[in-house]
Chimera marker file (.cmm) of the C-alpha trace (Angstrom):
<marker_set name="trace">
<marker id="1" x="77.561" y="97.814" z="43.639" r="1" g="1" b="0" radius="0.5"/>
<marker id="2" x="75.721" y="95.196" z="41.617" r="1" g="1" b="0" radius="0.5"/>
<marker id="3" x="73.887" y="94.006" z="44.711" r="1" g="1" b="0" radius="0.5"/>
<marker id="4" x="72.870" y="97.560" z="45.603" r="1" g="1" b="0" radius="0.5"/>
<marker id="5" x="71.313" y="97.888" z="42.138" r="1" g="1" b="0" radius="0.5"/>
<marker id="6" x="69.514" y="94.547" z="42.513" r="1" g="1" b="0" radius="0.5"/>
<marker id="7" x="68.145" y="95.711" z="45.864" r="1" g="1" b="0" radius="0.5"/>
<marker id="8" x="66.667" y="98.843" z="44.334" r="1" g="1" b="0" radius="0.5"/>
<marker id="9" x="69.358" y="101.529" z="44.355" r="1" g="1" b="0" radius="0.5"/>
<marker id="10" x="68.452" y="104.008" z="41.632" r="1" g="1" b="0" radius="0.5"/>
<marker id="11" x="71.964" y="105.349" z="41.263" r="1" g="1" b="0" radius="0.5"/>
<marker id="12" x="75.313" y="103.890" z="42.336" r="1" g="1" b="0" radius="0.5"/>
<marker id="13" x="78.478" y="105.967" z="42.280" r="1" g="1" b="0" radius="0.5"/>
<marker id="14" x="81.857" y="104.299" z="42.711" r="1" g="1" b="0" radius="0.5"/>
<marker id="15" x="84.884" y="106.218" z="43.936" r="1" g="1" b="0" radius="0.5"/>
<marker id="16" x="88.454" y="104.993" z="43.985" r="1" g="1" b="0" radius="0.5"/>
<marker id="17" x="92.033" y="105.580" z="42.976" r="1" g="1" b="0" radius="0.5"/>
<marker id="18" x="92.566" y="102.834" z="40.395" r="1" g="1" b="0" radius="0.5"/>
<marker id="19" x="91.421" y="103.995" z="36.933" r="1" g="1" b="0" radius="0.5"/>
<marker id="20" x="91.292" y="100.457" z="35.549" r="1" g="1" b="0" radius="0.5"/>
<marker id="21" x="89.051" y="99.258" z="38.379" r="1" g="1" b="0" radius="0.5"/>
<marker id="22" x="86.820" y="102.331" z="38.034" r="1" g="1" b="0" radius="0.5"/>
<marker id="23" x="86.469" y="101.543" z="34.326" r="1" g="1" b="0" radius="0.5"/>
<marker id="24" x="85.383" y="97.993" z="35.108" r="1" g="1" b="0" radius="0.5"/>
<marker id="25" x="82.849" y="99.266" z="37.633" r="1" g="1" b="0" radius="0.5"/>
<marker id="26" x="81.248" y="101.359" z="34.872" r="1" g="1" b="0" radius="0.5"/>
<marker id="27" x="81.058" y="98.218" z="32.757" r="1" g="1" b="0" radius="0.5"/>
<marker id="28" x="79.132" y="96.351" z="35.469" r="1" g="1" b="0" radius="0.5"/>
<marker id="29" x="76.657" y="99.095" z="36.219" r="1" g="1" b="0" radius="0.5"/>
<marker id="30" x="78.143" y="102.062" z="38.082" r="1" g="1" b="0" radius="0.5"/>
<marker id="31" x="76.222" y="105.139" z="37.021" r="1" g="1" b="0" radius="0.5"/>
<marker id="32" x="79.258" y="107.331" z="37.655" r="1" g="1" b="0" radius="0.5"/>
<marker id="33" x="82.794" y="106.984" z="38.924" r="1" g="1" b="0" radius="0.5"/>
<marker id="34" x="84.903" y="109.448" z="40.865" r="1" g="1" b="0" radius="0.5"/>
<marker id="35" x="88.699" y="109.438" z="40.761" r="1" g="1" b="0" radius="0.5"/>
<marker id="36" x="89.863" y="110.166" z="44.324" r="1" g="1" b="0" radius="0.5"/>
<marker id="37" x="93.432" y="111.055" z="43.330" r="1" g="1" b="0" radius="0.5"/>
<marker id="38" x="92.704" y="114.651" z="42.361" r="1" g="1" b="0" radius="0.5"/>
<marker id="39" x="93.198" y="117.996" z="44.100" r="1" g="1" b="0" radius="0.5"/>
<marker id="40" x="90.853" y="118.719" z="47.017" r="1" g="1" b="0" radius="0.5"/>
<marker id="41" x="88.729" y="121.457" z="45.410" r="1" g="1" b="0" radius="0.5"/>
<marker id="42" x="88.293" y="119.454" z="42.201" r="1" g="1" b="0" radius="0.5"/>
<marker id="43" x="87.284" y="116.392" z="44.202" r="1" g="1" b="0" radius="0.5"/>
<marker id="44" x="84.854" y="118.469" z="46.271" r="1" g="1" b="0" radius="0.5"/>
<marker id="45" x="83.266" y="119.832" z="43.078" r="1" g="1" b="0" radius="0.5"/>
<marker id="46" x="82.854" y="116.326" z="41.644" r="1" g="1" b="0" radius="0.5"/>
<marker id="47" x="81.282" y="115.031" z="44.878" r="1" g="1" b="0" radius="0.5"/>
<marker id="48" x="78.910" y="118.020" z="44.951" r="1" g="1" b="0" radius="0.5"/>
<marker id="49" x="77.959" y="117.523" z="41.299" r="1" g="1" b="0" radius="0.5"/>
<marker id="50" x="77.247" y="113.811" z="41.809" r="1" g="1" b="0" radius="0.5"/>
<marker id="51" x="75.254" y="114.520" z="44.991" r="1" g="1" b="0" radius="0.5"/>
<marker id="52" x="73.160" y="117.057" z="43.104" r="1" g="1" b="0" radius="0.5"/>
<marker id="53" x="70.002" y="118.350" z="44.754" r="1" g="1" b="0" radius="0.5"/>
<marker id="54" x="68.940" y="114.852" z="45.852" r="1" g="1" b="0" radius="0.5"/>
<marker id="55" x="72.136" y="114.141" z="47.807" r="1" g="1" b="0" radius="0.5"/>
<marker id="56" x="73.229" y="110.659" z="48.777" r="1" g="1" b="0" radius="0.5"/>
<marker id="57" x="71.114" y="108.105" z="50.628" r="1" g="1" b="0" radius="0.5"/>
<marker id="58" x="73.864" y="105.672" z="51.653" r="1" g="1" b="0" radius="0.5"/>
<marker id="59" x="77.623" y="106.031" z="51.455" r="1" g="1" b="0" radius="0.5"/>
<marker id="60" x="79.761" y="102.958" z="52.077" r="1" g="1" b="0" radius="0.5"/>
<marker id="61" x="83.186" y="104.324" z="52.887" r="1" g="1" b="0" radius="0.5"/>
<marker id="62" x="86.203" y="102.045" z="52.546" r="1" g="1" b="0" radius="0.5"/>
<marker id="63" x="88.798" y="104.831" z="52.476" r="1" g="1" b="0" radius="0.5"/>
<marker id="64" x="88.106" y="107.416" z="55.236" r="1" g="1" b="0" radius="0.5"/>
<marker id="65" x="90.821" y="110.090" z="55.601" r="1" g="1" b="0" radius="0.5"/>
<marker id="66" x="91.047" y="113.046" z="53.202" r="1" g="1" b="0" radius="0.5"/>
<marker id="67" x="88.526" y="111.744" z="50.641" r="1" g="1" b="0" radius="0.5"/>
<marker id="68" x="85.840" y="111.463" z="53.326" r="1" g="1" b="0" radius="0.5"/>
<marker id="69" x="86.623" y="114.923" z="54.674" r="1" g="1" b="0" radius="0.5"/>
<marker id="70" x="86.247" y="116.251" z="51.132" r="1" g="1" b="0" radius="0.5"/>
<marker id="71" x="82.982" y="114.376" z="50.603" r="1" g="1" b="0" radius="0.5"/>
<marker id="72" x="81.547" y="115.751" z="53.838" r="1" g="1" b="0" radius="0.5"/>
<marker id="73" x="82.596" y="119.284" z="52.870" r="1" g="1" b="0" radius="0.5"/>
<marker id="74" x="80.837" y="118.804" z="49.525" r="1" g="1" b="0" radius="0.5"/>
<marker id="75" x="77.516" y="117.834" z="51.116" r="1" g="1" b="0" radius="0.5"/>
<marker id="76" x="77.649" y="120.558" z="53.794" r="1" g="1" b="0" radius="0.5"/>
<marker id="77" x="75.084" y="123.258" z="53.104" r="1" g="1" b="0" radius="0.5"/>
<marker id="78" x="75.940" y="126.885" z="53.763" r="1" g="1" b="0" radius="0.5"/>
<marker id="79" x="72.316" y="127.989" z="53.786" r="1" g="1" b="0" radius="0.5"/>
<marker id="80" x="69.447" y="126.944" z="55.999" r="1" g="1" b="0" radius="0.5"/>
<marker id="81" x="67.286" y="124.350" z="54.267" r="1" g="1" b="0" radius="0.5"/>
<marker id="82" x="64.493" y="121.983" z="55.147" r="1" g="1" b="0" radius="0.5"/>
<marker id="83" x="65.859" y="118.477" z="55.594" r="1" g="1" b="0" radius="0.5"/>
<marker id="84" x="64.020" y="116.044" z="53.354" r="1" g="1" b="0" radius="0.5"/>
<marker id="85" x="66.035" y="112.887" z="53.985" r="1" g="1" b="0" radius="0.5"/>
<marker id="86" x="68.897" y="111.396" z="55.899" r="1" g="1" b="0" radius="0.5"/>
<marker id="87" x="72.297" y="110.403" z="54.552" r="1" g="1" b="0" radius="0.5"/>
<marker id="88" x="73.822" y="107.304" z="56.138" r="1" g="1" b="0" radius="0.5"/>
<marker id="89" x="77.603" y="106.992" z="55.976" r="1" g="1" b="0" radius="0.5"/>
<marker id="90" x="78.785" y="103.479" z="56.791" r="1" g="1" b="0" radius="0.5"/>
<marker id="91" x="82.467" y="103.499" z="57.718" r="1" g="1" b="0" radius="0.5"/>
<marker id="92" x="84.120" y="100.235" z="56.658" r="1" g="1" b="0" radius="0.5"/>
<marker id="93" x="87.839" y="100.861" z="56.110" r="1" g="1" b="0" radius="0.5"/>
<marker id="94" x="90.639" y="103.373" z="56.364" r="1" g="1" b="0" radius="0.5"/>
<marker id="95" x="92.910" y="102.876" z="53.374" r="1" g="1" b="0" radius="0.5"/>
<marker id="96" x="93.319" y="106.660" z="52.945" r="1" g="1" b="0" radius="0.5"/>
<marker id="97" x="93.701" y="107.487" z="56.641" r="1" g="1" b="0" radius="0.5"/>
<marker id="98" x="92.648" y="106.446" z="60.117" r="1" g="1" b="0" radius="0.5"/>
<marker id="99" x="91.166" y="109.798" z="61.152" r="1" g="1" b="0" radius="0.5"/>
<marker id="100" x="89.159" y="112.691" z="59.765" r="1" g="1" b="0" radius="0.5"/>
<marker id="101" x="88.511" y="116.252" z="60.877" r="1" g="1" b="0" radius="0.5"/>
<marker id="102" x="84.755" y="116.643" z="61.232" r="1" g="1" b="0" radius="0.5"/>
<marker id="103" x="83.510" y="120.219" z="60.997" r="1" g="1" b="0" radius="0.5"/>
<marker id="104" x="80.510" y="120.950" z="63.214" r="1" g="1" b="0" radius="0.5"/>
<marker id="105" x="78.784" y="122.557" z="60.221" r="1" g="1" b="0" radius="0.5"/>
<marker id="106" x="78.514" y="119.133" z="58.591" r="1" g="1" b="0" radius="0.5"/>
<marker id="107" x="76.303" y="117.902" z="61.415" r="1" g="1" b="0" radius="0.5"/>
<marker id="108" x="74.297" y="121.141" z="61.643" r="1" g="1" b="0" radius="0.5"/>
<marker id="109" x="73.522" y="121.351" z="57.940" r="1" g="1" b="0" radius="0.5"/>
<marker id="110" x="73.051" y="117.750" z="56.881" r="1" g="1" b="0" radius="0.5"/>
<marker id="111" x="70.892" y="114.986" z="58.307" r="1" g="1" b="0" radius="0.5"/>
<marker id="112" x="73.874" y="112.679" z="58.575" r="1" g="1" b="0" radius="0.5"/>
<marker id="113" x="74.222" y="109.445" z="60.487" r="1" g="1" b="0" radius="0.5"/>
<marker id="114" x="77.693" y="107.922" z="60.679" r="1" g="1" b="0" radius="0.5"/>
<marker id="115" x="77.730" y="104.214" z="61.414" r="1" g="1" b="0" radius="0.5"/>
<marker id="116" x="80.499" y="101.697" z="61.843" r="1" g="1" b="0" radius="0.5"/>
<marker id="117" x="80.519" y="98.043" z="60.976" r="1" g="1" b="0" radius="0.5"/>
<marker id="118" x="81.105" y="96.879" z="64.542" r="1" g="1" b="0" radius="0.5"/>
<marker id="119" x="79.812" y="93.483" z="65.434" r="1" g="1" b="0" radius="0.5"/>
<marker id="120" x="78.624" y="90.696" z="63.224" r="1" g="1" b="0" radius="0.5"/>
<marker id="121" x="75.120" y="89.934" z="62.055" r="1" g="1" b="0" radius="0.5"/>
<marker id="122" x="73.598" y="86.727" z="63.310" r="1" g="1" b="0" radius="0.5"/>
<marker id="123" x="74.496" y="83.436" z="61.669" r="1" g="1" b="0" radius="0.5"/>
<marker id="124" x="71.023" y="83.302" z="60.112" r="1" g="1" b="0" radius="0.5"/>
<marker id="125" x="71.367" y="86.752" z="58.543" r="1" g="1" b="0" radius="0.5"/>
<marker id="126" x="74.800" y="85.892" z="57.113" r="1" g="1" b="0" radius="0.5"/>
<marker id="127" x="73.585" y="82.559" z="55.703" r="1" g="1" b="0" radius="0.5"/>
<marker id="128" x="70.542" y="84.217" z="54.121" r="1" g="1" b="0" radius="0.5"/>
<marker id="129" x="72.665" y="86.970" z="52.549" r="1" g="1" b="0" radius="0.5"/>
<marker id="130" x="75.185" y="84.457" z="51.208" r="1" g="1" b="0" radius="0.5"/>
<marker id="131" x="72.401" y="82.309" z="49.741" r="1" g="1" b="0" radius="0.5"/>
<marker id="132" x="70.900" y="85.323" z="47.993" r="1" g="1" b="0" radius="0.5"/>
<marker id="133" x="74.267" y="86.342" z="46.534" r="1" g="1" b="0" radius="0.5"/>
<marker id="134" x="75.098" y="82.808" z="45.394" r="1" g="1" b="0" radius="0.5"/>
<marker id="135" x="71.652" y="82.334" z="43.845" r="1" g="1" b="0" radius="0.5"/>
<marker id="136" x="72.010" y="85.558" z="41.867" r="1" g="1" b="0" radius="0.5"/>
<marker id="137" x="75.550" y="84.642" z="40.832" r="1" g="1" b="0" radius="0.5"/>
<marker id="138" x="74.416" y="81.170" z="39.685" r="1" g="1" b="0" radius="0.5"/>
<marker id="139" x="71.679" y="82.816" z="37.570" r="1" g="1" b="0" radius="0.5"/>
<marker id="140" x="74.313" y="85.017" z="35.951" r="1" g="1" b="0" radius="0.5"/>
<marker id="141" x="72.839" y="88.158" z="37.488" r="1" g="1" b="0" radius="0.5"/>
<marker id="142" x="76.138" y="89.177" z="39.111" r="1" g="1" b="0" radius="0.5"/>
<marker id="143" x="79.432" y="89.649" z="37.347" r="1" g="1" b="0" radius="0.5"/>
<marker id="144" x="82.526" y="88.878" z="39.403" r="1" g="1" b="0" radius="0.5"/>
<marker id="145" x="85.886" y="89.581" z="37.811" r="1" g="1" b="0" radius="0.5"/>
<marker id="146" x="88.257" y="86.731" z="38.623" r="1" g="1" b="0" radius="0.5"/>
<marker id="147" x="91.835" y="85.907" z="37.838" r="1" g="1" b="0" radius="0.5"/>
<marker id="148" x="92.939" y="82.272" z="37.943" r="1" g="1" b="0" radius="0.5"/>
<marker id="149" x="96.447" y="81.974" z="39.362" r="1" g="1" b="0" radius="0.5"/>
<marker id="150" x="98.429" y="78.768" z="39.870" r="1" g="1" b="0" radius="0.5"/>
<marker id="151" x="99.515" y="78.303" z="43.469" r="1" g="1" b="0" radius="0.5"/>
<marker id="152" x="103.150" y="78.339" z="42.323" r="1" g="1" b="0" radius="0.5"/>
<marker id="153" x="102.673" y="81.955" z="41.081" r="1" g="1" b="0" radius="0.5"/>
<marker id="154" x="100.729" y="83.309" z="44.043" r="1" g="1" b="0" radius="0.5"/>
<marker id="155" x="103.610" y="85.472" z="45.278" r="1" g="1" b="0" radius="0.5"/>
<marker id="156" x="103.506" y="87.603" z="42.116" r="1" g="1" b="0" radius="0.5"/>
<marker id="157" x="99.796" y="88.317" z="42.655" r="1" g="1" b="0" radius="0.5"/>
<marker id="158" x="100.304" y="89.416" z="46.261" r="1" g="1" b="0" radius="0.5"/>
<marker id="159" x="103.106" y="91.754" z="45.207" r="1" g="1" b="0" radius="0.5"/>
<marker id="160" x="100.969" y="93.365" z="42.452" r="1" g="1" b="0" radius="0.5"/>
<marker id="161" x="97.338" y="93.387" z="43.643" r="1" g="1" b="0" radius="0.5"/>
<marker id="162" x="96.313" y="96.100" z="41.151" r="1" g="1" b="0" radius="0.5"/>
<marker id="163" x="94.229" y="93.915" z="38.814" r="1" g="1" b="0" radius="0.5"/>
<marker id="164" x="90.968" y="94.656" z="40.649" r="1" g="1" b="0" radius="0.5"/>
<marker id="165" x="89.901" y="91.053" z="40.168" r="1" g="1" b="0" radius="0.5"/>
<marker id="166" x="89.235" y="88.387" z="42.757" r="1" g="1" b="0" radius="0.5"/>
<marker id="167" x="92.046" y="85.853" z="42.775" r="1" g="1" b="0" radius="0.5"/>
<marker id="168" x="91.108" y="82.189" z="42.398" r="1" g="1" b="0" radius="0.5"/>
<marker id="169" x="94.029" y="79.953" z="43.324" r="1" g="1" b="0" radius="0.5"/>
<marker id="170" x="94.298" y="76.768" z="41.307" r="1" g="1" b="0" radius="0.5"/>
<marker id="171" x="96.599" y="73.778" z="41.915" r="1" g="1" b="0" radius="0.5"/>
<link id1="1" id2="2" r="1" g="1" b="0" radius="0.2"/>
<link id1="2" id2="3" r="1" g="1" b="0" radius="0.2"/>
<link id1="3" id2="4" r="1" g="1" b="0" radius="0.2"/>
<link id1="4" id2="5" r="1" g="1" b="0" radius="0.2"/>
<link id1="5" id2="6" r="1" g="1" b="0" radius="0.2"/>
<link id1="6" id2="7" r="1" g="1" b="0" radius="0.2"/>
<link id1="7" id2="8" r="1" g="1" b="0" radius="0.2"/>
<link id1="8" id2="9" r="1" g="1" b="0" radius="0.2"/>
<link id1="9" id2="10" r="1" g="1" b="0" radius="0.2"/>
<link id1="10" id2="11" r="1" g="1" b="0" radius="0.2"/>
<link id1="11" id2="12" r="1" g="1" b="0" radius="0.2"/>
<link id1="12" id2="13" r="1" g="1" b="0" radius="0.2"/>
<link id1="13" id2="14" r="1" g="1" b="0" radius="0.2"/>
<link id1="14" id2="15" r="1" g="1" b="0" radius="0.2"/>
<link id1="15" id2="16" r="1" g="1" b="0" radius="0.2"/>
<link id1="16" id2="17" r="1" g="1" b="0" radius="0.2"/>
<link id1="17" id2="18" r="1" g="1" b="0" radius="0.2"/>
<link id1="18" id2="19" r="1" g="1" b="0" radius="0.2"/>
<link id1="19" id2="20" r="1" g="1" b="0" radius="0.2"/>
<link id1="20" id2="21" r="1" g="1" b="0" radius="0.2"/>
<link id1="21" id2="22" r="1" g="1" b="0" radius="0.2"/>
<link id1="22" id2="23" r="1" g="1" b="0" radius="0.2"/>
<link id1="23" id2="24" r="1" g="1" b="0" radius="0.2"/>
<link id1="24" id2="25" r="1" g="1" b="0" radius="0.2"/>
<link id1="25" id2="26" r="1" g="1" b="0" radius="0.2"/>
<link id1="26" id2="27" r="1" g="1" b="0" radius="0.2"/>
<link id1="27" id2="28" r="1" g="1" b="0" radius="0.2"/>
<link id1="28" id2="29" r="1" g="1" b="0" radius="0.2"/>
<link id1="29" id2="30" r="1" g="1" b="0" radius="0.2"/>
<link id1="30" id2="31" r="1" g="1" b="0" radius="0.2"/>
<link id1="31" id2="32" r="1" g="1" b="0" radius="0.2"/>
<link id1="32" id2="33" r="1" g="1" b="0" radius="0.2"/>
<link id1="33" id2="34" r="1" g="1" b="0" radius="0.2"/>
<link id1="34" id2="35" r="1" g="1" b="0" radius="0.2"/>
<link id1="35" id2="36" r="1" g="1" b="0" radius="0.2"/>
<link id1="36" id2="37" r="1" g="1" b="0" radius="0.2"/>
<link id1="37" id2="38" r="1" g="1" b="0" radius="0.2"/>
<link id1="38" id2="39" r="1" g="1" b="0" radius="0.2"/>
<link id1="39" id2="40" r="1" g="1" b="0" radius="0.2"/>
<link id1="40" id2="41" r="1" g="1" b="0" radius="0.2"/>
<link id1="41" id2="42" r="1" g="1" b="0" radius="0.2"/>
<link id1="42" id2="43" r="1" g="1" b="0" radius="0.2"/>
<link id1="43" id2="44" r="1" g="1" b="0" radius="0.2"/>
<link id1="44" id2="45" r="1" g="1" b="0" radius="0.2"/>
<link id1="45" id2="46" r="1" g="1" b="0" radius="0.2"/>
<link id1="46" id2="47" r="1" g="1" b="0" radius="0.2"/>
<link id1="47" id2="48" r="1" g="1" b="0" radius="0.2"/>
<link id1="48" id2="49" r="1" g="1" b="0" radius="0.2"/>
<link id1="49" id2="50" r="1" g="1" b="0" radius="0.2"/>
<link id1="50" id2="51" r="1" g="1" b="0" radius="0.2"/>
<link id1="51" id2="52" r="1" g="1" b="0" radius="0.2"/>
<link id1="52" id2="53" r="1" g="1" b="0" radius="0.2"/>
<link id1="53" id2="54" r="1" g="1" b="0" radius="0.2"/>
<link id1="54" id2="55" r="1" g="1" b="0" radius="0.2"/>
<link id1="55" id2="56" r="1" g="1" b="0" radius="0.2"/>
<link id1="56" id2="57" r="1" g="1" b="0" radius="0.2"/>
<link id1="57" id2="58" r="1" g="1" b="0" radius="0.2"/>
<link id1="58" id2="59" r="1" g="1" b="0" radius="0.2"/>
<link id1="59" id2="60" r="1" g="1" b="0" radius="0.2"/>
<link id1="60" id2="61" r="1" g="1" b="0" radius="0.2"/>
<link id1="61" id2="62" r="1" g="1" b="0" radius="0.2"/>
<link id1="62" id2="63" r="1" g="1" b="0" radius="0.2"/>
<link id1="63" id2="64" r="1" g="1" b="0" radius="0.2"/>
<link id1="64" id2="65" r="1" g="1" b="0" radius="0.2"/>
<link id1="65" id2="66" r="1" g="1" b="0" radius="0.2"/>
<link id1="66" id2="67" r="1" g="1" b="0" radius="0.2"/>
<link id1="67" id2="68" r="1" g="1" b="0" radius="0.2"/>
<link id1="68" id2="69" r="1" g="1" b="0" radius="0.2"/>
<link id1="69" id2="70" r="1" g="1" b="0" radius="0.2"/>
<link id1="70" id2="71" r="1" g="1" b="0" radius="0.2"/>
<link id1="71" id2="72" r="1" g="1" b="0" radius="0.2"/>
<link id1="72" id2="73" r="1" g="1" b="0" radius="0.2"/>
<link id1="73" id2="74" r="1" g="1" b="0" radius="0.2"/>
<link id1="74" id2="75" r="1" g="1" b="0" radius="0.2"/>
<link id1="75" id2="76" r="1" g="1" b="0" radius="0.2"/>
<link id1="76" id2="77" r="1" g="1" b="0" radius="0.2"/>
<link id1="77" id2="78" r="1" g="1" b="0" radius="0.2"/>
<link id1="78" id2="79" r="1" g="1" b="0" radius="0.2"/>
<link id1="79" id2="80" r="1" g="1" b="0" radius="0.2"/>
<link id1="80" id2="81" r="1" g="1" b="0" radius="0.2"/>
<link id1="81" id2="82" r="1" g="1" b="0" radius="0.2"/>
<link id1="82" id2="83" r="1" g="1" b="0" radius="0.2"/>
<link id1="83" id2="84" r="1" g="1" b="0" radius="0.2"/>
<link id1="84" id2="85" r="1" g="1" b="0" radius="0.2"/>
<link id1="85" id2="86" r="1" g="1" b="0" radius="0.2"/>
<link id1="86" id2="87" r="1" g="1" b="0" radius="0.2"/>
<link id1="87" id2="88" r="1" g="1" b="0" radius="0.2"/>
<link id1="88" id2="89" r="1" g="1" b="0" radius="0.2"/>
<link id1="89" id2="90" r="1" g="1" b="0" radius="0.2"/>
<link id1="90" id2="91" r="1" g="1" b="0" radius="0.2"/>
<link id1="91" id2="92" r="1" g="1" b="0" radius="0.2"/>
<link id1="92" id2="93" r="1" g="1" b="0" radius="0.2"/>
<link id1="93" id2="94" r="1" g="1" b="0" radius="0.2"/>
<link id1="94" id2="95" r="1" g="1" b="0" radius="0.2"/>
<link id1="95" id2="96" r="1" g="1" b="0" radius="0.2"/>
<link id1="96" id2="97" r="1" g="1" b="0" radius="0.2"/>
<link id1="97" id2="98" r="1" g="1" b="0" radius="0.2"/>
<link id1="98" id2="99" r="1" g="1" b="0" radius="0.2"/>
<link id1="99" id2="100" r="1" g="1" b="0" radius="0.2"/>
<link id1="100" id2="101" r="1" g="1" b="0" radius="0.2"/>
<link id1="101" id2="102" r="1" g="1" b="0" radius="0.2"/>
<link id1="102" id2="103" r="1" g="1" b="0" radius="0.2"/>
<link id1="103" id2="104" r="1" g="1" b="0" radius="0.2"/>
<link id1="104" id2="105" r="1" g="1" b="0" radius="0.2"/>
<link id1="105" id2="106" r="1" g="1" b="0" radius="0.2"/>
<link id1="106" id2="107" r="1" g="1" b="0" radius="0.2"/>
<link id1="107" id2="108" r="1" g="1" b="0" radius="0.2"/>
<link id1="108" id2="109" r="1" g="1" b="0" radius="0.2"/>
<link id1="109" id2="110" r="1" g="1" b="0" radius="0.2"/>
<link id1="110" id2="111" r="1" g="1" b="0" radius="0.2"/>
<link id1="111" id2="112" r="1" g="1" b="0" radius="0.2"/>
<link id1="112" id2="113" r="1" g="1" b="0" radius="0.2"/>
<link id1="113" id2="114" r="1" g="1" b="0" radius="0.2"/>
<link id1="114" id2="115" r="1" g="1" b="0" radius="0.2"/>
<link id1="115" id2="116" r="1" g="1" b="0" radius="0.2"/>
<link id1="116" id2="117" r="1" g="1" b="0" radius="0.2"/>
<link id1="117" id2="118" r="1" g="1" b="0" radius="0.2"/>
<link id1="118" id2="119" r="1" g="1" b="0" radius="0.2"/>
<link id1="119" id2="120" r="1" g="1" b="0" radius="0.2"/>
<link id1="120" id2="121" r="1" g="1" b="0" radius="0.2"/>
<link id1="121" id2="122" r="1" g="1" b="0" radius="0.2"/>
<link id1="122" id2="123" r="1" g="1" b="0" radius="0.2"/>
<link id1="123" id2="124" r="1" g="1" b="0" radius="0.2"/>
<link id1="124" id2="125" r="1" g="1" b="0" radius="0.2"/>
<link id1="125" id2="126" r="1" g="1" b="0" radius="0.2"/>
<link id1="126" id2="127" r="1" g="1" b="0" radius="0.2"/>
<link id1="127" id2="128" r="1" g="1" b="0" radius="0.2"/>
<link id1="128" id2="129" r="1" g="1" b="0" radius="0.2"/>
<link id1="129" id2="130" r="1" g="1" b="0" radius="0.2"/>
<link id1="130" id2="131" r="1" g="1" b="0" radius="0.2"/>
<link id1="131" id2="132" r="1" g="1" b="0" radius="0.2"/>
<link id1="132" id2="133" r="1" g="1" b="0" radius="0.2"/>
<link id1="133" id2="134" r="1" g="1" b="0" radius="0.2"/>
<link id1="134" id2="135" r="1" g="1" b="0" radius="0.2"/>
<link id1="135" id2="136" r="1" g="1" b="0" radius="0.2"/>
<link id1="136" id2="137" r="1" g="1" b="0" radius="0.2"/>
<link id1="137" id2="138" r="1" g="1" b="0" radius="0.2"/>
<link id1="138" id2="139" r="1" g="1" b="0" radius="0.2"/>
<link id1="139" id2="140" r="1" g="1" b="0" radius="0.2"/>
<link id1="140" id2="141" r="1" g="1" b="0" radius="0.2"/>
<link id1="141" id2="142" r="1" g="1" b="0" radius="0.2"/>
<link id1="142" id2="143" r="1" g="1" b="0" radius="0.2"/>
<link id1="143" id2="144" r="1" g="1" b="0" radius="0.2"/>
<link id1="144" id2="145" r="1" g="1" b="0" radius="0.2"/>
<link id1="145" id2="146" r="1" g="1" b="0" radius="0.2"/>
<link id1="146" id2="147" r="1" g="1" b="0" radius="0.2"/>
<link id1="147" id2="148" r="1" g="1" b="0" radius="0.2"/>
<link id1="148" id2="149" r="1" g="1" b="0" radius="0.2"/>
<link id1="149" id2="150" r="1" g="1" b="0" radius="0.2"/>
<link id1="150" id2="151" r="1" g="1" b="0" radius="0.2"/>
<link id1="151" id2="152" r="1" g="1" b="0" radius="0.2"/>
<link id1="152" id2="153" r="1" g="1" b="0" radius="0.2"/>
<link id1="153" id2="154" r="1" g="1" b="0" radius="0.2"/>
<link id1="154" id2="155" r="1" g="1" b="0" radius="0.2"/>
<link id1="155" id2="156" r="1" g="1" b="0" radius="0.2"/>
<link id1="156" id2="157" r="1" g="1" b="0" radius="0.2"/>
<link id1="157" id2="158" r="1" g="1" b="0" radius="0.2"/>
<link id1="158" id2="159" r="1" g="1" b="0" radius="0.2"/>
<link id1="159" id2="160" r="1" g="1" b="0" radius="0.2"/>
<link id1="160" id2="161" r="1" g="1" b="0" radius="0.2"/>
<link id1="161" id2="162" r="1" g="1" b="0" radius="0.2"/>
<link id1="162" id2="163" r="1" g="1" b="0" radius="0.2"/>
<link id1="163" id2="164" r="1" g="1" b="0" radius="0.2"/>
<link id1="164" id2="165" r="1" g="1" b="0" radius="0.2"/>
<link id1="165" id2="166" r="1" g="1" b="0" radius="0.2"/>
<link id1="166" id2="167" r="1" g="1" b="0" radius="0.2"/>
<link id1="167" id2="168" r="1" g="1" b="0" radius="0.2"/>
<link id1="168" id2="169" r="1" g="1" b="0" radius="0.2"/>
<link id1="169" id2="170" r="1" g="1" b="0" radius="0.2"/>
<link id1="170" id2="171" r="1" g="1" b="0" radius="0.2"/>
</marker_set>
């Protein structure tokens, strides 16, 4: 999210199920957060409100399943409209389900491209991206929530991964 902002995203919306993590994302720059653990129609209304007239440019989807079905229903237009831009949905994970039902109306009413994350970028692209991230982190431009955990206590962290922080194992 922070990187998207640094690369020029005007608005970044975070969606998830963990209220504490969503709160932290607001602290580090999310313009809005969406709680996914709500009834379908309520979730659809929130997605539609956040999409507004401008819609979404890029959606990075780590959850798939019901939340994605609801998102797609929210951006489906019932009326004929001139398409002004494309929405790219990048499918990354499936923590909410491995499949979705995709209504044909979604594809007829929205300029939508669904992409996967198959394959790896070249070594050069990965090195360049990592250097950019590390440079920004060293300058203090990125905030990464970490939790230092002694190696002897690592089992407790794996059993309760709800902190939303990156674990740094120390001797």
